[in-house]
C-alpha positions in Angstrom: 66.7 126.9 109.1 69.9 127.7 107.3 71.8 125.6 109.5 69.7 122.8 108.7 69.5 122.9 105.0 73.9 123.0 105.5 73.6 119.9 107.4 71.5 118.4 104.7 73.6 119.2 101.9 76.7 118.2 103.8 75.1 114.8 104.5 73.9 114.4 100.8 77.3 114.8 99.6 78.7 112.9 101.7 76.7 109.8 100.5 77.2 110.9 97.3 80.9 110.6 98.2 80.2 107.2 99.6 78.4 105.7 96.7 81.5 106.6 94.5 84.0 105.3 96.8 82.0 102.1 97.4 81.5 101.7 93.1 85.4 101.7 93.2 85.6 98.8 95.9 83.1 97.1 93.9 85.5 97.6 90.5 88.6 96.6 92.0 87.2 93.5 93.9 85.2 92.4 90.7 87.5 93.1 87.8 90.9 92.5 89.2 91.0 91.1 92.6 88.5 87.9 92.8 89.4 86.2 89.4 93.0 86.7 90.3 92.5 84.9 93.9 94.7 87.7 95.4 93.7 88.0 98.9 94.9 91.3 100.6 92.9 90.5 103.8 89.7 91.9 104.5 86.1 90.3 104.4 87.0 90.2 100.6 89.8 88.2 101.3 88.1 85.8 103.6 85.3 85.4 101.1 88.1 84.1 98.6 89.7 81.8 101.0 86.2 80.0 101.9 85.4 80.1 98.7 88.1 78.1 97.5 87.7 75.9 100.5 83.9 75.3 100.1 83.0 76.3 97.0 80.3 79.0 98.8 79.8 82.2 96.6 81.8 84.9 97.6 79.2 87.7 97.8 77.1 85.3 100.6 80.1 85.0 102.9 80.6 88.6 102.3 77.2 89.7 103.8 77.3 87.2 106.8 80.7 88.5 107.9 79.9 92.2 107.2 76.6 91.5 109.3 78.3 90.2 112.4 81.2 93.2 112.3 78.7 95.8 111.3 76.4 95.1 115.0 80.0 94.9 116.9 80.9 98.8 114.7 77.3 100.7 115.8 78.6 99.8 119.9 82.3 100.3 119.7 82.3 103.5 116.8 79.1 104.7 117.2 75.9 105.7 115.6 77.1 107.8 112.6 79.9 105.6 111.6 77.4 102.6 112.0 74.5 104.3 109.6 77.3 105.2 106.8 79.0 101.6 107.0 75.8 99.7 106.6 74.5 102.0 103.6 78.2 101.2 102.1 78.6 97.7 103.3 75.1 97.0 101.9 75.8 98.5 98.4 78.9 96.9 98.4 77.6 93.6 98.6 74.9 93.8 96.4 76.7 95.4 93.7 79.0 92.7 93.7 76.3 90.4 93.3 75.0 92.5 90.7 78.2 92.9 89.0 78.7 88.9 88.4 75.2 88.3 87.6 75.5 90.9 84.9 79.5 90.6 84.3 80.8 87.5 85.3 84.2 87.1 85.7 85.4 83.3 84.9 89.0 84.4 84.5 91.5 87.3 84.7 91.1 89.9 82.0 94.7 90.1 80.9 97.8 87.4 81.4 99.6 90.1 83.1 99.1 89.4 86.9 101.3 92.1 87.9 99.6 94.6 86.0 96.2 93.1 87.4 97.5 93.3 90.9 98.5 96.9 90.8 94.8 98.0 89.4 93.7 95.5 92.7 95.8 97.2 94.7 95.0 101.0 93.7 91.4 101.2 92.7 89.8 99.6 96.0 92.7 101.8 97.9 91.2 105.0 96.8 87.6 103.6 97.7 88.7 102.8 100.7 90.5 105.9 101.8 87.7 108.0 100.9 85.4 106.0 103.0 87.4 106.1 106.2 87.9 110.0 105.3 84.1 110.5 105.8 84.0 108.2 109.0 82.7 105.4 107.3 83.8 102.0 105.9 82.6 99.2 103.7 82.8 97.0 106.4 84.6 93.7 107.3 88.2 93.8 108.7 87.8 97.6 108.1 86.1 98.1 111.4 88.8 95.8 113.4 91.5 98.0 111.9 89.4 101.1 112.9 88.5 99.7 116.5 92.5 98.8 116.8 93.3 102.4 116.0 91.0 103.9 118.5 92.2 101.8 121.2 95.8 101.6 120.2 98.9 104.3 119.0 98.6 102.6 115.7 97.9 104.7 112.4 95.6 103.2 110.0 97.6 101.4 107.9 99.3 99.6 110.4 96.2 98.8 112.1 95.0 97.6 108.8 97.8 95.7 108.2 97.8 93.9 111.2 93.9 93.3 110.4 94.3 91.8 107.8 97.6 89.9 107.5 96.5 86.6 108.7 94.3 86.3 105.7 96.9 86.8 103.3 99.3 84.4 104.9 96.6 81.9 104.4 95.9 82.1 101.4 99.4 80.9 100.6 97.6 77.5 102.0 95.0 77.6 99.8 96.2 78.6 96.5 99.7 78.9 95.6 102.8 80.0 96.6 102.6 82.7 93.8 99.3 83.7 94.6 100.2 83.7 98.6 103.2 86.1 97.5 101.2 88.7 95.7 98.4 88.9 98.3 101.3 89.7 100.9 102.7 92.3 98.4 99.1 93.9 97.9 98.4 93.8 101.8 101.4 95.8 102.4 101.1 98.1 99.3 97.6 98.6 100.2 98.3 99.7 103.6 100.6 102.6 102.8 98.5 103.4 99.7 95.5 104.2 101.8 97.6 106.0 104.4 98.7 108.5 101.4 95.6 109.0 100.0 93.8 110.1 103.0 96.7 112.4 103.1 96.3 113.8 100.5 92.5 114.0 100.7 93.2 116.4 103.6 96.1 118.2 102.5 95.8 121.9 103.6 97.8 125.0 103.6 98.7 127.1 106.8 99.6 130.6 106.0 101.7 132.8 108.3 101.3 136.4 107.1 103.6 139.4 108.2 102.3 142.8 106.9 101.6 146.2 107.3 98.0 146.3 105.7 95.6 143.4 107.4 92.4 144.8 106.8 92.1 143.8 103.0 93.9 140.4 103.7 91.4 139.4 106.6 88.4 140.9 104.8 89.3 138.6 101.6 90.0 135.4 104.4 86.6 136.0 105.9 84.1 136.8 103.5 85.5 135.4 100.3 87.0 132.0 101.6 84.7 131.8 104.6 87.6 130.9 106.6 89.1 132.4 110.0 92.1 133.7 111.1 94.2 134.5 114.2 95.9 137.9 114.4 98.5 139.4 116.3 100.8 142.2 116.9 104.7 141.7 116.6 107.9 143.8 115.7 110.1 143.3 113.1 113.7 142.6 114.8 115.8 144.8 112.6 113.5 147.9 111.9 112.0 148.1 115.2 108.3 148.5 113.1 104.9 147.0 114.5 103.5 144.5 112.2 100.5 142.6 111.9 100.8 138.2 111.8 98.1 136.9 110.3 97.5 133.0 110.5 95.3 130.8 108.7 94.5 127.3 107.3 93.1 127.2 104.2 92.0 124.4 101.4 95.0 123.3 98.9 92.4 124.6 96.5 91.8 128.0 98.0 95.5 128.6 98.6 96.8 129.9 95.2 93.9 132.3 95.3 94.7 133.9 98.6 98.5 134.1 97.9 97.9 135.8 94.7 95.1 138.5 96.3 98.0 139.3 99.2 100.7 140.0 96.1 97.8 142.7 94.7 96.7 143.9 97.7 99.2 144.3 100.1 102.6 143.3 97.7 105.1 144.0 100.7 103.6 141.3 103.0 106.0 138.5 104.1 104.3 135.0 103.7 105.1 131.5 104.7 103.1 128.8 103.5 103.2 125.2 104.7 101.6 121.8 103.8 99.7 119.9 106.6 97.1 117.2 106.5 96.2 117.1 110.4 94.1 120.3 110.7 91.6 119.5 113.9 88.9 122.0 114.6 85.8 124.0 113.0 85.6 123.6 109.1 88.3 121.2 108.9 88.4 117.7 111.1 85.9 117.3 114.4 87.7 116.3 117.8 87.8 112.8 118.2 
């Protein structure tokens, strides 16, 4: 029963985060990206280009293309990814339609395209990074990028770049050279920002603790931080004295608490702390 509650709580948290991430995507696209015709790729980028050629509304194009790619994602990337992505994609598509109806953007909000480009990159990139980190996406060419990542050695940023590059290049033909150049800059920067944000989200601290007094440290790690640890015996090279070595990984917000506790409970301990963003195992990432 407890496990069911825990799973339910985690699911609610995931969908709240997916909702927040999707709202960031809506904000970045509707306010900054669409009015400037920036095309960094993706279904949103394709929608902008088709809109420029045909006049069909971007939200309609968005919906049709997303449905096709989401169907593919169910078979290739799994049910969990598909369900979360359908939710994010529907929220994104209908959110754009509502935003367009309530707050139509006939022109950019400033006369500073570079400033708007920064926000058009940063706001959706943070939203996309959160979605990717939760095994989800807003649909579109993000799904193509994740499929490329799954079946190749490319990291996510590189996969996103190749999935979206053609769309950014076509923007030169549909609009003007300035818009095309902004779109290419946006595409490259977006790929780098998403990788960086995912790394920051997943950042953890790896502790190696050499101590004479392991009991209070292990108790704190297990019962206060709810983390596990690996323990082994070692011998000091200079003194020849037996030591206990504790290895554990914490979230970055727990690292300061553990460090401060060790200073109080076992001040003679030797501690090394390293930063990592790739921890795979129970309590962190699942194994693919």
